N, C-alpha and C positions, 0 to 999 in steps of 0.2 A: 505653515503647510498650506497648499494653494490648489483648490480644487478647478481650476480655470485653466484646464488642459487644452490643447490644440488638438486637431485630427491627426496632424503629424506625431504629437506626443503619443497618442493612442496606437499608431501604426508602428512606432519603434517599440512601445512596451508590449503589443501583440507579439511583434518579432521576439523578443526577449522571452517571453511566455512560452512560444514556441520552440525555442532552443532549449530551453530548461526540460523540456520533454524529451528530448533526445537521449536523457541519461534514466530515464524513467525504469526504475526496478535495481538501479545500480550504485545509489548514493546512500543507503542507509549505513549508518543512523543519521546520516546528514540530509539537509533538505535538498530539494532540486531547485536551482538557482540559474538564470538566464542573465547575459548582460549584452548590451550594445551601446556603443559609442559614437557620437554622431558630432561632426563639426562642419560648417557651413553648409548644412542641410545634407551631408553626405554619410554615409556609415563607414567609420573609418577602422573600427575594430569590434569584434564580437566574439562571445564566448559561453561555456557552460560549464557548471560543476559535472565533473564526468564520473568521479569516483572518490570515496571516504579517504582521507588522507593526501589526497592530490592537490594542487591548485584550485582556487575558488574561481568563478566564473569572471570576477572582475579582474582578476591577473590574466587570464587567458586573452581578455578583450583587450588590457591594457599593452600585453606583448603584441598584438597583433597591431594596435594602434601604433605603438612607437611614440617619436615626437608629436604626433599630431592630436594625441591625446589633451596636450595643454590648451586650455580654455575651451574643452569639449563639452557637449552634455552628454551623459551618462546615464542610461535606463536600465534598471537592476530589479529583479523581481522581489528580491527579499533585502532587508536591511542590512547594508555592508557591516561584517563583525567587526568589533573593536577591541577584541581580545585574541591573546595566544593560545592557539589549539596546537594542532598537529602541523599549522600554516601559519604565517604572520598575519596581522589584522589586515583585512581589506580597506578600511577606512584609511590607513595609514598608507597604503600603495595609491589609492586615490589623491591623497594629498600630496603626497611626492610628485606625482606626475602634473600636478596643477590645474585639475579640470575644472570647469567653470560651474558647472550645475550637475545635482546628482536627483534625479527623480525614480522613487521608490514605489514599488506597488503595495507590500506590504510591511510593517516593522518585524522584528524578530519576535517570535512567540514565547522563548525564553525570557520569563519574568526578571532572571538575573542579568540579563544583559539589553532586554529590550529598551529602545530610545537612545542607548550608549554610543551606537555608531552614528546616529543622526547628531547628537551632539558634539562629538568630536569634528565631525566634517563641517557643521556650521561654526565651531570654534576656530577653524582655520579659514573663514570668511568662504567657505562654499554655499551656493545658494541650494537649498533642500526643499524638494517637493514629494510628499508622499499620497499615496491612497488611490492611484491611477490602476484600473482594471483590480482592484484589491479583492474582489469576490473570485474572480478567476484564480488570482494568486494563492488564495485561502484553499480554495478547493485542490489546487494542483498539490499542496503541502500541507493536505489535511491529516495525514497520517504520521508526518514530523510533527507536526502542531501537538497532536494528542499526545504523542510519545513523550515529547519534551515537557510538556505541562503537567501530564496526569500518570506517568511513568506506565502507560498501556498502550498496547497496540492498536491501530486502527482495524476493524473488522468488516469485511463485506460478505454477506453471505449469499451465495450465488444458485439458485436453483432452476431446473429444467422441471416444466410442469405441462400438462394437458390442459385443455380448456377448463376441465372440469377439477382442476387441483391435485393432480396426481401426478407423482414421480415414478411410478410403475404401475403395470398391471399387479392383479392379486399374486401372481405368480412370483413377483420380484424382479420380472423381467423388464430393464428399461433402456434397451438398446434397439432403435435409437429413437429418442422423443423428439429432438431437435434435428434440423437441417444440418448439411455438412458447413454451410456458412455460419450458423450460429455456433457450432462446435469450435470451428476455427476461431472464432471471436472469444470463445474460454480459454484456448490458448494462447491468445494476446493477452488476457487479464492476466494469467498464470507467469506471462513473462516480465510483468510490472509489479507484481506483488512480492514481497520478502518470503513468505510462508503460505502453502497450502496445506490446510488441515481438514480432517475427517475423522472419523470414528471407527472403531474396529468392524462394526457391521458393514460399512462400505467396503472395505477390504475383502471381508469374507463373503460378500454378494459378488462385487463385481471384478476382483482382483486388478486393481487399476495400477499404472504406471505413476501416475502424478506428475506427467513432464509437461512442458510444452514443446513436444518435437515437431509440432507442424508449423512453427515459427524457425525461420532461417535465422542462424546466428543468434539464437536465442541464450538464454542462460535459466536453467531451472530453479525453481524456488526452492528451500528446503521444505521437506515433506516432513509435516507433523501427525503421528497418529495418536489419538486418543484411545486405549486399550486396557482399562482397569483390571482385567483380569489375565491380561498378557497371553489373549486367544490367538491371534494372528499366526498364520503358518509360516514357518521358518522359509519357504520357498516362494512367500509373497512377491508379486512383482516390484512392490514399492520398496523392498530390501534389494532385489536383484538388479535394479536397474542400474546402467551404466552412467547415471547422472553423476556429475561432480559433487552436487549439492548432497550435504548428509541427509538421513532420515533419523527424526525423533521419534521415539515413542514414548508416550507419559503414561505410567502406568502407576499400581499401589502395591500394598504390601500382600494383594490378594494373587499377585504375581509368583508363580514358583520359581524358585531359586535356580532349580536345575535349566529350566527354560531359560532365564536369563542368562545362566553360563553358555548354554549351548548356543544363543544368537551372538554371545560377545565373540565364541570361538568360531562363528561361522562366518563374522563379518567383523573382523578384527580392524584396527586402527580407526580413522575419525569417520568412517562411511555410517556407522550406526551409532546411536546416543540413546541410553534408556535412561529416564527420569523417572525414577521411582518415588511416589509421594507417601508418607507416613499416613494414609487411611486405608480404612479396612478394605473397601471395594471400588469406590466412585472417585476419580481424578477431580481434586480441588480446582475448578475450571478458573475460577479468580486468581489463584495462585499461579496457575499456569500461565495466565496472560501476562501475570507481572514478571515472570521469569522469562518470557519470550521478549520480552521490551528490555529487560536488563542484558539480555545477550546482544542486543542492538538491532533488532527486529522491528521495524517500525509498523508492518502492515501484513495483514492475514486474510487470505481468499478462502472462507470457509465452504467446502464442496461436501458437507457431511449429508447423513439422512436426517429425517425430521427429528428423530429423538435427541441427537446432540445439538442441533439446530434451535430446537425449540428450549432445551436448557440453557443455551447461550442468551437467547432472546430473554427468557425468563429472569437473567441475572443481571440483564442490561449490558452486556458485552459486545452485543452487535451494534454497529453505527450506522450500517447501511445495507440495503437489499437490492439484488436485481434478480429479478424472475423473467426467465424466458419463458415464453408461453406458446405451445404449438396447437393447431387447430384441430385436436383431436381428443376422444372422449375415452377413459380408460376405465371406467366404473367403479369397482370397490379396491383400487390400489392404494398404496401408501400416501400419507400427506407430507408434504415438505415441512410442517411444524408439527409433528404429531406428539413430540415432547412437551409442548406448552399448553398448560392446562388452566382454562379460566373458567370461572363460574357464571360471568355477567357480561353480556355483549359491552356493556359501559367500560370494561375492563380490556376490550381490545387494543391490540396496539396499534396506535396511528403511524401513517407513513405519511412524509412531505415529499410529495412527488416533483421530480428535476425533469425527467426525461421519459418519454414513450415514443418507440420509434420501430419500424421494421428491418428484420435480419433474414434473408434468405426465406420468405414466409413465415416467419415466427416473429412475434413481438416481444419485446423487451421493454420492461418498467422497471425503473430505476428510481429510487427514494430513499430519505435518509428517515432513520427510526426517530417519532417524537420521545423524547426521554423525560418530558417534564411531568 
């Protein structure tokens, strides 16, 4: 492996990383992968993985390059696969096309296959170098990496707050804390996450649609409502949406059989799924997360109120937070983490910040939860 990469190497890998992002939100349970093929200083082929079950990035790039792939350099954001899944191994395709060199941003996080693609390429006499822009590659595929190694989804908690840390005024009114530009950005987030998750209080208070309707040619995430007593109204917008994505209600034995039957009759087919857990009143959140990952859904955008978010944080189920802060003061309103109960300041959750920027007069803070 070689860390002596040139500026041209970085340029081509950056292009491959940008290509991979074109499919953000579309590839689960597969990763985001981009590939660029270069020969004699010219890009001769490029591609990205577009959807699970379809050809991988390397195949698209090789098809575009044709005979020019021979003796070319290949820049790929994730280690080429070496095993048969729904598509043939990409390592075999690179070998068959007689490429000269393969530069990889990050190895496959799956411990069962990690390094096998590299070994296969090297055994065929191909030069392999890895680690170029690996931090960026890992961030792009943080949801895939967690799902494949921990069998749990990657969870981002997004909250809009006032400067004094409130998500609404004392009456519960929250429209609107943030600017139109910030709200548009949230719809962009929804467009790239597999699931959007709320609790029943959010549905009862705001009656949201939970779609990304502000984004042209978007695809809506799966809507997940945590409702231990099945209290949400039959006519709730989250159920009546015209979205093609299903709505999942996670509930418990406290849900009335008659209400379950009424929901099934009102929303037949696959538009609505009711997941009933064998608990008295509270949905077991860790079990729910495991079931979501087993469904092939790698990422969750948590847009709940403070009670559910606090419980998720307490159980160490949140990986990343994104607070959009408006220059407003709301006084005695609710908190974005009212469900988190700590007895000492030394127990406070630490955040590893990565970004702080302005959006339409609001300020976005993004950071990772320190779970150590």
